[in-house]
BAZAFI-806411 format. One record per residue: residue in three letters; x, y, z of N, C-alpha, C in turn. Coordinates in nm, 3 decimals, m for minus. Example, Ala and Ser with C-alpha at 12.3 -4.5 7.8 and 13.67 -1.06 7.14 Angstrom:
<nodes>
> res,nX,nY,nZ,caX,caY,caZ,cX,cY,cZ
> ala,1.319,m0.569,0.780,1.230,m0.450,0.780,1.320,m0.330,0.780;
> ser,1.285,m0.225,0.708,1.367,m0.106,0.714,1.290,0.003,0.787;
</nodes>
This chain:
<nodes>
> res,nX,nY,nZ,caX,caY,caZ,cX,cY,cZ
> met,m0.603,1.875,1.671,m0.623,1.887,1.492,m0.493,1.913,1.454;
> ile,m0.434,1.861,1.348,m0.342,1.877,1.305,m0.329,1.974,1.192;
> arg,m0.228,2.058,1.171,m0.241,2.128,1.055,m0.082,2.155,0.988;
> leu,m0.099,2.138,0.864,0.039,2.167,0.776,0.023,2.270,0.676;
> ile,0.073,2.391,0.690,0.035,2.516,0.619,0.179,2.559,0.537;
> asp,0.170,2.542,0.384,0.262,2.606,0.303,0.406,2.520,0.345;
> val,0.407,2.393,0.395,0.529,2.362,0.420,0.621,2.356,0.283;
> his,0.759,2.373,0.329,0.840,2.384,0.192,0.981,2.280,0.289;
> lys,0.994,2.191,0.228,1.151,2.097,0.281,1.206,2.039,0.148;
> ser,1.349,2.091,0.136,1.456,2.040,0.047,1.567,1.950,0.116;
> phe,1.631,1.878,0.037,1.736,1.832,0.070,1.855,1.841,m0.014;
> gly,1.942,1.933,0.027,2.025,1.984,m0.070,1.958,2.055,m0.185;
> ser,2.011,2.011,m0.320,1.917,2.073,m0.450,1.790,1.989,m0.450;
> lys,1.728,1.894,m0.421,1.630,1.858,m0.432,1.500,1.888,m0.333;
> thr,1.396,1.955,m0.394,1.281,1.996,m0.341,1.199,1.879,m0.320;
> val,1.167,1.879,m0.166,1.054,1.712,m0.183,0.927,1.814,m0.156;
> leu,0.898,1.914,m0.032,0.779,1.944,m0.006,0.771,2.108,m0.077;
> asp,0.703,2.125,m0.124,0.699,2.248,m0.205,0.572,2.335,m0.182;
> gly,0.522,2.366,m0.072,0.390,2.431,m0.038,0.271,2.305,0.006;
> phe,0.311,2.218,0.086,0.246,2.114,0.135,0.150,2.158,0.225;
> thr,0.006,2.141,0.205,m0.103,2.199,0.304,m0.201,2.099,0.309;
> leu,m0.208,2.073,0.461,m0.316,1.969,0.470,m0.350,2.002,0.639;
> asp,m0.511,2.011,0.643,m0.560,1.954,0.757,m0.608,1.836,0.780;
> val,m0.616,1.796,0.936,m0.648,1.652,0.985,m0.714,1.676,1.092;
> pro,m0.846,1.684,1.086,m0.971,1.711,1.180,m0.949,1.603,1.297;
> glu,m0.976,1.621,1.428,m1.002,1.525,1.503,m1.112,1.419,1.488;
> gly,m1.059,1.299,1.511,m1.170,1.213,1.495,m1.130,1.131,1.310;
> glu,m1.084,1.192,1.243,m1.046,1.133,1.124,m0.931,1.050,1.081;
> thr,m0.946,0.991,0.991,m0.847,0.904,0.921,m0.796,0.979,0.799;
> val,m0.681,1.031,0.765,m0.667,1.103,0.663,m0.548,1.045,0.580;
> val,m0.560,0.998,0.467,m0.464,0.900,0.418,m0.372,0.989,0.326;
> ile,m0.267,0.977,0.305,m0.200,1.067,0.220,m0.147,0.929,0.125;
> ile,m0.163,0.994,m0.001,m0.132,0.839,m0.118,m0.020,0.957,m0.211;
> gly,0.055,0.879,m0.297,0.150,0.931,m0.375,0.243,0.827,m0.430;
> tyr,0.334,0.866,m0.525,0.393,0.780,m0.597,0.513,0.762,m0.492;
> ser,0.632,0.651,m0.494,0.738,0.639,m0.450,0.814,0.744,m0.445;
> gly,0.872,0.797,m0.325,0.959,0.903,m0.333,0.893,1.048,m0.333;
> ser,0.789,1.047,m0.323,0.730,1.152,m0.327,0.703,1.261,m0.204;
> gly,0.777,1.221,m0.109,0.765,1.292,0.012,0.688,1.258,0.110;
> lys,0.623,1.153,0.112,0.484,1.126,0.207,0.545,1.109,0.376;
> ser,0.640,1.027,0.354,0.719,1.024,0.474,0.754,1.159,0.517;
> val,0.832,1.223,0.462,0.880,1.333,0.497,0.769,1.430,0.548;
> ala,0.651,1.448,0.480,0.552,1.548,0.552,0.530,1.487,0.684;
> ile,0.493,1.360,0.705,0.458,1.323,0.835,0.551,1.353,0.949;
> lys,0.667,1.328,0.899,0.801,1.377,1.013,0.791,1.485,1.060;
> his,0.751,1.568,1.015,0.706,1.727,1.052,0.608,1.728,1.185;
> ile,0.510,1.642,1.194,0.449,1.652,1.268,0.476,1.617,1.412;
> val,0.561,1.535,1.432,0.622,1.514,1.554,0.783,1.550,1.570;
> gly,0.821,1.668,1.482,0.934,1.750,1.508,1.043,1.676,1.458;
> leu,1.051,1.563,1.383,1.140,1.476,1.328,1.249,1.519,1.215;
> leu,1.142,1.649,1.185,1.211,1.713,1.060,1.160,1.861,1.078;
> glu,1.226,1.973,1.037,1.178,2.095,1.059,1.166,2.130,0.937;
> pro,1.061,2.229,0.880,1.035,2.305,0.744,1.117,2.387,0.722;
> asp,1.179,2.432,0.578,1.250,2.502,0.543,1.144,2.662,0.569;
> ala,1.023,2.635,0.542,0.895,2.737,0.546,0.786,2.687,0.552;
> gly,0.711,2.757,0.618,0.572,2.708,0.625,0.572,2.696,0.799;
> gln,0.428,2.645,0.816,0.379,2.632,0.975,0.339,2.479,1.020;
> val,0.373,2.419,1.094,0.306,2.290,1.139,0.267,2.317,1.276;
> trp,0.133,2.283,1.317,0.054,2.289,1.450,0.000,2.166,1.485;
> val,m0.013,2.129,1.600,m0.080,2.046,1.670,m0.133,2.085,1.767;
> asp,m0.277,2.066,1.820,m0.334,2.122,1.900,m0.312,2.261,1.953;
> gly,m0.291,2.323,1.826,m0.253,2.497,1.898,m0.122,2.528,1.919;
> leu,m0.022,2.430,1.907,0.102,2.414,1.944,0.200,2.426,1.825;
> glu,0.289,2.547,1.779,0.346,2.539,1.651,0.485,2.471,1.695;
> val,0.477,2.325,1.619,0.600,2.229,1.645,0.743,2.254,1.611;
> pro,0.786,2.354,1.532,0.908,2.385,1.498,0.966,2.477,1.603;
> lys,0.848,2.574,1.700,0.908,2.641,1.794,0.920,2.617,1.932;
> leu,0.862,2.451,1.932,0.861,2.390,2.071,1.007,2.364,2.117;
> ser,1.037,2.380,2.270,1.164,2.352,2.330,1.129,2.172,2.327;
> arg,1.264,2.143,2.357,1.276,1.994,2.359,1.187,1.930,2.466;
> arg,1.164,1.977,2.564,1.083,1.946,2.657,0.945,1.929,2.610;
> glu,0.920,2.052,2.576,0.757,2.069,2.524,0.742,1.955,2.399;
> leu,0.860,1.942,2.339,0.838,1.839,2.193,0.809,1.713,2.268;
> tyr,0.882,1.683,2.386,0.881,1.528,2.423,0.712,1.506,2.450;
> lys,0.647,1.622,2.526,0.541,1.604,2.579,0.443,1.610,2.438;
> leu,0.460,1.680,2.353,0.398,1.640,2.231,0.404,1.494,2.185;
> arg,0.518,1.462,2.174,0.525,1.324,2.117,0.462,1.202,2.193;
> ala,0.424,1.233,2.302,0.386,1.141,2.407,0.224,1.146,2.355;
> arg,0.199,1.244,2.287,0.045,1.221,2.238,0.005,1.186,2.091;
> val,0.132,1.140,2.041,0.126,1.092,1.913,0.187,0.948,1.892;
> gly,0.135,0.848,1.838,0.206,0.739,1.831,0.241,0.745,1.669;
> tyr,0.348,0.665,1.647,0.428,0.660,1.538,0.440,0.536,1.490;
> val,0.364,0.427,1.411,0.387,0.299,1.354,0.483,0.310,1.240;
> phe,0.618,0.252,1.227,0.724,0.270,1.145,0.659,0.145,1.015;
> gln,0.750,0.202,0.895,0.711,0.129,0.800,0.750,m0.029,0.836;
> phe,0.841,m0.061,0.888,0.921,m0.210,0.882,0.891,m0.248,1.052;
> ala,0.797,m0.187,1.110,0.785,m0.226,1.265,0.878,m0.176,1.363;
> ala,1.001,m0.185,1.307,1.103,m0.108,1.391,1.117,m0.161,1.542;
> leu,1.109,m0.303,1.522,1.103,m0.361,1.694,1.249,m0.402,1.726;
> phe,1.281,m0.427,1.838,1.407,m0.439,1.894,1.446,m0.599,1.910;
> asp,1.508,m0.665,1.810,1.518,m0.817,1.826,1.531,m0.870,1.952;
> ser,1.631,m0.791,2.015,1.671,m0.838,2.153,1.558,m0.857,2.270;
> phe,1.478,m0.743,2.252,1.381,m0.760,2.357,1.248,m0.858,2.322;
> thr,1.167,m0.878,2.404,1.032,m0.945,2.410,0.929,m0.877,2.350;
> val,0.840,m0.922,2.299,0.716,m0.846,2.246,0.660,m0.770,2.366;
> gly,0.656,m0.797,2.467,0.635,m0.714,2.595,0.702,m0.607,2.626;
> asp,0.815,m0.625,2.608,0.935,m0.516,2.625,0.938,m0.403,2.522;
> asn,0.944,m0.448,2.420,0.907,m0.380,2.291,0.773,m0.289,2.307;
> val,0.680,m0.325,2.366,0.570,m0.224,2.365,0.559,m0.163,2.478;
> ala,0.648,m0.213,2.599,0.639,m0.127,2.741,0.738,m0.036,2.701;
> met,0.813,0.018,2.573,0.941,0.095,2.577,0.881,0.226,2.610;
> gly,0.783,0.285,2.529,0.748,0.412,2.559,0.684,0.463,2.695;
> leu,0.633,0.360,2.738,0.565,0.378,2.851,0.676,0.375,2.998;
> arg,0.795,0.278,2.953,0.906,0.293,3.044,0.967,0.444,3.030;
> lys,0.982,0.509,2.916,1.041,0.626,2.883,0.998,0.739,2.970;
> gln,0.859,0.735,2.943,0.773,0.829,3.034,0.786,0.843,3.171;
> gly,0.817,0.722,3.230,0.870,0.692,3.356,0.741,0.747,3.483;
> glu,0.623,0.733,3.406,0.504,0.771,3.490,0.412,0.655,3.544;
> leu,0.449,0.528,3.502,0.378,0.431,3.571,0.469,0.345,3.629;
> thr,0.398,0.257,3.727,0.473,0.130,3.809,0.488,0.032,3.700;
> glu,0.574,m0.049,3.742,0.584,m0.195,3.644,0.447,m0.266,3.639;
> arg,0.386,m0.273,3.751,0.226,m0.336,3.749,0.162,m0.272,3.616;
> glu,0.145,m0.146,3.657,0.054,m0.069,3.563,0.103,m0.076,3.401;
> ile,0.257,m0.060,3.393,0.282,m0.075,3.282,0.246,m0.226,3.217;
> ala,0.256,m0.315,3.294,0.195,m0.479,3.257,0.070,m0.470,3.184;
> glu,m0.015,m0.400,3.270,m0.162,m0.393,3.217,m0.191,m0.320,3.111;
> arg,m0.097,m0.206,3.086,m0.121,m0.121,2.969,m0.075,m0.227,2.842;
> val,0.021,m0.305,2.853,0.092,m0.399,2.742,m0.010,m0.469,2.725;
> his,m0.063,m0.553,2.812,m0.167,m0.672,2.790,m0.282,m0.607,2.705;
> glu,m0.319,m0.464,2.791,m0.440,m0.402,2.704,m0.423,m0.364,2.551;
> ala,m0.284,m0.321,2.525,m0.264,m0.285,2.378,m0.237,m0.407,2.306;
> leu,m0.179,m0.524,2.354,m0.167,m0.637,2.271,m0.310,m0.716,2.250;
> asp,m0.399,m0.698,2.339,m0.523,m0.754,2.326,m0.589,m0.696,2.197;
> leu,m0.603,m0.565,2.209,m0.638,m0.440,2.130,m0.604,m0.486,1.983;
> val,m0.468,m0.576,1.938,m0.409,m0.604,1.817,m0.443,m0.756,1.781;
> asp,m0.493,m0.817,1.899,m0.542,m0.961,1.901,m0.411,m1.028,1.915;
> leu,m0.331,m0.991,2.004,m0.196,m1.050,2.020,m0.165,m1.069,2.174;
> ala,m0.262,m1.112,2.255,m0.258,m1.118,2.402,m0.190,m1.231,2.409;
> asp,m0.160,m1.318,2.360,m0.081,m1.437,2.398,0.056,m1.448,2.346;
> val,0.124,m1.328,2.320,0.272,m1.345,2.267,0.375,m1.236,2.312;
> pro,0.353,m1.181,2.473,0.419,m1.080,2.522,0.559,m1.156,2.557;
> asp,0.578,m1.268,2.572,0.712,m1.349,2.597,0.783,m1.372,2.459;
> lys,0.715,m1.377,2.354,0.780,m1.424,2.247,0.894,m1.299,2.185;
> phe,0.974,m1.323,2.125,1.070,m1.247,2.061,1.018,m1.195,1.904;
> pro,1.090,m1.094,1.858,1.022,m1.048,1.712,1.030,m1.148,1.571;
> ala,1.153,m1.221,1.636,1.191,m1.324,1.509,1.111,m1.413,1.503;
> glu,1.027,m1.462,1.614,0.948,m1.560,1.588,0.796,m1.516,1.542;
> leu,0.779,m1.413,1.498,0.649,m1.385,1.468,0.666,m1.358,1.303;
> ser,0.534,m1.361,1.262,0.528,m1.345,1.078,0.518,m1.176,1.099;
> gly,0.525,m1.144,0.959,0.527,m0.987,0.949,0.425,m0.955,0.950;
> gly,0.324,m0.998,0.955,0.187,m0.940,1.009,0.187,m0.914,1.135;
> met,0.239,m0.983,1.198,0.230,m1.015,1.348,0.328,m0.897,1.442;
> arg,0.443,m0.878,1.346,0.518,m0.781,1.382,0.461,m0.647,1.355;
> lys,0.412,m0.605,1.259,0.310,m0.495,1.216,0.233,m0.476,1.324;
> arg,0.143,m0.579,1.374,0.054,m0.538,1.521,0.126,m0.518,1.628;
> val,0.233,m0.562,1.666,0.329,m0.524,1.762,0.336,m0.359,1.771;
> gly,0.396,m0.327,1.655,0.430,m0.194,1.625,0.328,m0.122,1.647;
> ile,0.186,m0.154,1.585,0.067,m0.087,1.630,0.053,m0.079,1.801;
> ala,0.027,m0.188,1.844,0.021,m0.224,1.998,0.135,m0.126,2.099;
> arg,0.260,m0.075,2.017,0.340,m0.022,2.086,0.308,0.153,2.095;
> ala,0.226,0.163,1.982,0.215,0.313,1.950,0.089,0.335,2.020;
> ile,0.010,0.239,2.035,m0.112,0.275,2.114,m0.126,0.258,2.280;
> ala,m0.011,0.207,2.323,0.011,0.169,2.453,0.002,0.295,2.547;
> thr,0.072,0.411,2.479,0.074,0.529,2.556,m0.037,0.591,2.560;
> arg,m0.152,0.536,2.503,m0.281,0.607,2.468,m0.279,0.756,2.404;
> pro,m0.228,0.743,2.292,m0.205,0.875,2.213,m0.356,0.939,2.148;
> lys,m0.352,1.056,2.128,m0.461,1.124,2.063,m0.430,1.081,1.897;
> tyr,m0.309,1.084,1.880,m0.312,1.088,1.719,m0.198,0.934,1.715;
> ile,m0.237,0.870,1.601,m0.124,0.785,1.514,m0.108,0.813,1.397;
> leu,0.026,0.816,1.371,0.088,0.822,1.255,0.134,0.690,1.191;
> tyr,0.099,0.633,1.074,0.099,0.496,1.020,0.213,0.526,0.871;
> asp,0.312,0.484,0.886,0.377,0.484,0.802,0.411,0.357,0.688;
> glu,0.330,0.374,0.567,0.305,0.227,0.512,0.271,0.116,0.590;
> pro,0.165,0.094,0.651,0.157,m0.020,0.715,0.129,m0.128,0.676;
> thr,0.073,m0.142,0.556,0.088,m0.273,0.479,0.183,m0.314,0.372;
> thr,0.294,m0.241,0.371,0.372,m0.284,0.301,0.476,m0.402,0.306;
> gly,0.466,m0.480,0.215,0.543,m0.627,0.231,0.443,m0.708,0.292;
> leu,0.307,m0.682,0.284,0.226,m0.821,0.340,0.144,m0.854,0.234;
> asp,0.086,m0.973,0.262,0.018,m1.047,0.151,m0.130,m0.983,0.177;
> pro,m0.219,m0.993,0.054,m0.356,m0.935,0.041,m0.447,m0.957,0.171;
> val,m0.441,m1.067,0.245,m0.524,m1.112,0.340,m0.472,m1.049,0.457;
> thr,m0.320,m1.046,0.503,m0.277,m0.973,0.628,m0.297,m0.838,0.635;
> ser,m0.291,m0.783,0.464,m0.301,m0.655,0.478,m0.411,m0.597,0.506;
> ala,m0.516,m0.690,0.475,m0.663,m0.660,0.541,m0.705,m0.653,0.668;
> val,m0.627,m0.754,0.710,m0.642,m0.748,0.876,m0.572,m0.599,0.932;
> ile,m0.471,m0.574,0.890,m0.403,m0.440,0.957,m0.522,m0.348,0.930;
> asp,m0.559,m0.328,0.779,m0.676,m0.217,0.752,m0.767,m0.233,0.859;
> gln,m0.840,m0.343,0.863,m0.966,m0.349,0.989,m0.925,m0.315,1.121;
> leu,m0.790,m0.353,1.144,m0.732,m0.295,1.306,m0.747,m0.173,1.294;
> met,m0.681,m0.071,1.212,m0.663,0.062,1.191,m0.829,0.120,1.200;
> val,m0.911,0.073,1.139,m1.034,0.118,1.166,m1.135,0.102,1.277;
> arg,m1.070,m0.006,1.350,m1.119,m0.044,1.489,m1.061,0.032,1.598;
> leu,m0.934,0.086,1.578,m0.875,0.188,1.688,m0.936,0.318,1.679;
> arg,m0.987,0.339,1.550,m1.069,0.491,1.542,m1.191,0.479,1.604;
> glu,m1.270,0.359,1.587,m1.400,0.345,1.613,m1.387,0.336,1.780;
> arg,m1.287,0.265,1.829,m1.318,0.203,1.983,m1.241,0.316,2.071;
> leu,m1.120,0.377,2.021,m1.035,0.456,2.094,m1.054,0.636,2.046;
> gly,m1.110,0.628,1.975,m1.138,0.768,1.888,m1.022,0.840,1.840;
> val,m0.925,0.743,1.833,m0.769,0.813,1.752,m0.787,0.875,1.616;
> thr,m0.736,0.988,1.624,m0.692,1.029,1.491,m0.588,0.968,1.399;
> gly,m0.610,0.956,1.277,m0.502,0.899,1.227,m0.450,0.961,1.090;
> val,m0.327,0.974,1.057,m0.265,0.994,0.933,m0.185,0.870,0.895;
> val,m0.249,0.802,0.757,m0.180,0.695,0.710,m0.103,0.723,0.586;
> ile,0.008,0.674,0.562,0.088,0.683,0.444,0.048,0.571,0.364;
> thr,0.017,0.564,0.248,0.025,0.426,0.164,0.035,0.454,0.000;
> his,0.037,0.381,m0.077,0.024,0.365,m0.189,m0.068,0.272,m0.260;
> asp,m0.113,0.203,m0.150,m0.239,0.056,m0.179,m0.338,0.128,m0.161;
> met,m0.430,0.147,m0.291,m0.540,0.198,m0.290,m0.673,0.133,m0.225;
> arg,m0.658,0.001,m0.197,m0.754,m0.074,m0.129,m0.751,m0.044,0.007;
> ser,m0.634,m0.009,0.056,m0.626,0.015,0.208,m0.662,0.152,0.226;
> ala,m0.637,0.251,0.109,m0.679,0.397,0.130,m0.843,0.390,0.130;
> tyr,m0.904,0.319,0.061,m1.040,0.341,0.059,m1.094,0.276,0.183;
> thr,m1.043,0.180,0.248,m1.102,0.108,0.351,m1.080,0.206,0.477;
> val,m0.953,0.242,0.489,m0.927,0.285,0.595,m0.977,0.485,0.615;
> gly,m0.958,0.529,0.519,m0.969,0.664,0.519,m1.103,0.722,0.527;
> thr,m1.121,0.849,0.603,m1.225,0.908,0.606,m1.219,1.032,0.477;
> arg,m1.066,1.065,0.464,m1.034,1.148,0.346,m0.922,1.098,0.285;
> ile,m0.897,1.117,0.193,m0.760,1.088,0.097,m0.719,1.218,0.064;
> ala,m0.565,1.225,0.041,m0.503,1.364,m0.006,m0.386,1.298,m0.094;
> met,m0.355,1.350,m0.214,m0.268,1.303,m0.280,m0.158,1.411,m0.300;
> leu,m0.041,1.341,m0.278,0.090,1.433,m0.280,0.151,1.436,m0.408;
> tyr,0.170,1.529,m0.490,0.226,1.510,m0.605,0.299,1.641,m0.628;
> glu,0.447,1.649,m0.651,0.541,1.752,m0.709,0.512,1.845,m0.581;
> gly,0.544,1.781,m0.451,0.556,1.853,m0.337,0.404,1.926,m0.253;
> lys,0.303,1.918,m0.316,0.174,1.983,m0.304,0.098,1.857,m0.292;
> val,m0.036,1.907,m0.233,m0.143,1.810,m0.223,m0.230,1.854,m0.343;
> arg,m0.241,1.758,m0.450,m0.292,1.761,m0.571,m0.457,1.791,m0.558;
> gln,m0.512,1.700,m0.455,m0.623,1.690,m0.439,m0.662,1.611,m0.310;
> cys,m0.764,1.656,m0.245,m0.812,1.610,m0.096,m0.957,1.588,m0.112;
> gly,m0.992,1.496,m0.057,m1.139,1.471,m0.067,m1.164,1.327,0.006;
> thr,m1.294,1.300,0.028,m1.381,1.202,0.053,m1.318,1.070,m0.022;
> val,m1.367,0.933,0.009,m1.322,0.825,m0.072,m1.394,0.818,m0.205;
> asp,m1.520,0.882,m0.170,m1.604,0.871,m0.320,m1.545,1.001,m0.418;
> glu,m1.491,1.116,m0.349,m1.439,1.217,m0.431,m1.335,1.161,m0.501;
> ile,m1.232,1.101,m0.429,m1.118,1.067,m0.479,m1.155,0.946,m0.629;
> gln,m1.254,0.866,m0.557,m1.283,0.734,m0.681,m1.342,0.820,m0.800;
> his,m1.401,0.925,m0.796,m1.493,0.969,m0.906,m1.384,1.133,m0.967;
> ser,m1.239,1.116,m0.932,m1.176,1.233,m0.942,m1.176,1.254,m1.097;
> thr,m1.185,1.358,m1.155,m1.164,1.382,m1.296,m1.016,1.405,m1.340;
> asp,m0.936,1.429,m1.229,m0.783,1.473,m1.248,m0.721,1.357,m1.302;
> pro,m0.650,1.424,m1.425,m0.576,1.318,m1.494,m0.488,1.238,m1.383;
> ile,m0.397,1.306,m1.330,m0.291,1.289,m1.242,m0.335,1.156,m1.129;
> val,m0.450,1.201,m1.069,m0.515,1.167,m0.971,m0.580,1.017,m1.021;
> arg,m0.636,1.030,m1.118,m0.679,0.881,m1.205,m0.596,0.810,m1.227;
> gln,m0.489,0.850,m1.273,m0.370,0.748,m1.327,m0.288,0.690,m1.209;
> phe,m0.293,0.774,m1.077,m0.237,0.713,m0.967,m0.338,0.579,m0.937;
> ile,m0.463,0.643,m0.915,m0.551,0.518,m0.835,m0.590,0.420,m0.935;
> glu,m0.577,0.426,m1.057,m0.605,0.327,m1.142,m0.498,0.264,m1.176;
> gly,m0.366,0.299,m1.106,m0.255,0.216,m1.148,m0.204,0.196,m1.304;
> arg,m0.243,0.301,m1.387,m0.201,0.305,m1.523,m0.037,0.361,m1.503;
> pro,0.037,0.308,m1.584,0.210,0.324,m1.610,0.205,0.468,m1.692;
> ser,0.110,0.535,m1.755,0.160,0.632,m1.849,0.022,0.724,m1.846;
> leu,0.055,0.857,m1.885,m0.011,0.955,m1.882,m0.028,1.009,m2.041;
> asp,m0.102,1.021,m2.133,m0.111,1.055,m2.251,0.002,1.006,m2.328;
> gly,0.040,0.867,m2.321,0.121,0.801,m2.380,0.243,0.834,m2.366;
> asp,0.291,0.883,m2.251,0.412,0.910,m2.183,0.450,0.859,m2.087;
> ala,0.546,0.810,m2.045,0.614,0.753,m1.917,0.581,0.849,m1.797;
> his,0.555,0.801,m1.684,0.517,0.896,m1.582,0.680,0.956,m1.521;
> pro,0.670,1.082,m1.524,0.819,1.132,m1.490,0.856,1.074,m1.342;
> leu,0.995,1.049,m1.319,1.029,1.039,m1.187,0.955,1.187,m1.074;
> val,0.919,1.145,m0.965,0.868,1.278,m0.865,0.936,1.226,m0.728;
> gly,1.020,1.331,m0.734,1.108,1.332,m0.577,1.198,1.216,m0.585;
> ala,1.315,1.222,m0.490,1.403,1.150,m0.456,1.407,1.089,m0.333;
> thr,1.319,1.158,m0.235,1.337,1.097,m0.082,1.203,1.061,m0.052;
> pro,1.241,0.954,0.032,1.081,0.879,0.060,1.016,0.956,0.142;
</nodes>
């Protein structure tokens, strides 16, 4: 289980998280929605220790992340796959080598075992025929799927998805959404997804949490969010540009 409790994080004079609290139970996919710059990516980077809170607690499987030694943190990260917003593939590596990176870094498998894991991961994302291609030869949607394959190759318990459908057309976005659902159902992976795409949020989420002004404004099932009476939540999920006749104020400054 992942727990963030009363997390505060500022960059200089800018407060990004201001008492952020969220539980992610095992087997669920929790989607974090919110305006651009509201701190969604900042929140999930705390889960793997890429950022440390100024105050508050971050727990993963009973371990308090900010208090882990470097060695313990590396062991934790082996259980958490991270899918970056723009895939973050290495252009000079083949697809197969990109997917194998985490496995080679762990140093626990033979090259034959790594090759088998790479094939397994690419097959799960319907890209079994591209291991020898380079990222530049792939479409944007295919690169996203390679990023997901790299995240699942280590057989993680958790996967963090940072804007997995950003920049994709609606059909390709739907493919990525169905893939995330498939991974939860087939592999039992617990997921945290950052998105501002409500169609995607409704498809992949078992629960949805809205981050607003540094806190969770509301967290609930898809049905509860769709029928929310909170005016801030309704404005966001309906995509309305104004609230009570006023333009929405800018929230946050750090993605």
